[in-house]
C-alpha angles and dihedrals in degrees: 000000000000122000110266097241117147123207105232136155114250110259124219107284119255100217117062138162111217130184116206116235117252137206113234125182115245089231087070092046105039126052121226096034119134114255089233094056106121095191111122134188128213111225114196117198114200121196125190115232114264111243116231107215124216097257092043087053092055093044093052090050089053087055091058091047091050089056087054089051090055088055089050091051092050090047092053091053092049093045090058095042105036116349095193089063090069112095099225094198092053092047089050089049089054091054091047090051091049090049097049102033101027108032107023097036112021097036106027099034102036118014102037099045100032111022107034098048090056092050094052089070096040121099123241138036097321094069090056091054097060099085091044092050092050091048089052091049089055094047090048090055090053090053091047089053089053094049091049091049094052097041091045088071090064094235127075102178095091091060098029100131096041090049092047091052092049093050093046093051091046092052093047092049097045096045090056090041095052096043091054090049092050096047104030114011103045095043090050091048093052091047091052093056126078118236093258093047091051091050090051090051091052091054094041094052091053091050092050091050093052091046091049100045104016087227142036098319093189094054091047092050091049090052092048095050089046091058091047091052089052090054089053094044090246100116097098106084092194092069090069095058109123114249120249115278117251116257114262115243113264 
């Protein structure tokens, strides 16, 4: 069966960094001008959009999902310590984000149809990971179903320990899953593609994202996980700075 690579033209990228043009007086630009010269020049700086390549796309998406895993880890701790401290709506929102952005889009629309089939024919360790990765995708979806079921009731205290165990196992599985993809699977996938195939994948992934979300799905997911972190009191990055080490005895 041939590799499902579509020949598409690269669309305009969806993530750009743009500097607005400014108006700067020529007295600041040109030497020898009188300080009272009121003549000004408009300097327009144009920047080409930065292309987001196919593997960078997948890696950034893993970053969003890892932030969701941090919320799951915090939820598991709170469920065991004080279940009522877990904001059920925010935990449900995390599961919904993982379902839509992680499972339905990242896994079902990108990895499973376009990454894994290429790896099955590639030499090395990555090809042996494919069946395991798919099995873990399926198990993750079962756990997401469970989280959505429990949190849909509005209260999590009645199932606190079972939910904590499910979240902990999910985090442990997916952290190992994602790190193997980042360091073994995705490099092997890129190596297995020709330059033109890889370019087609870059364009195709961007088309799929726009068709799925109707907008920049990555930016929307980042905004959503940011709001969830605020609900959990996890938005301030500084709070996670490691404390100073104790002084060693002299």
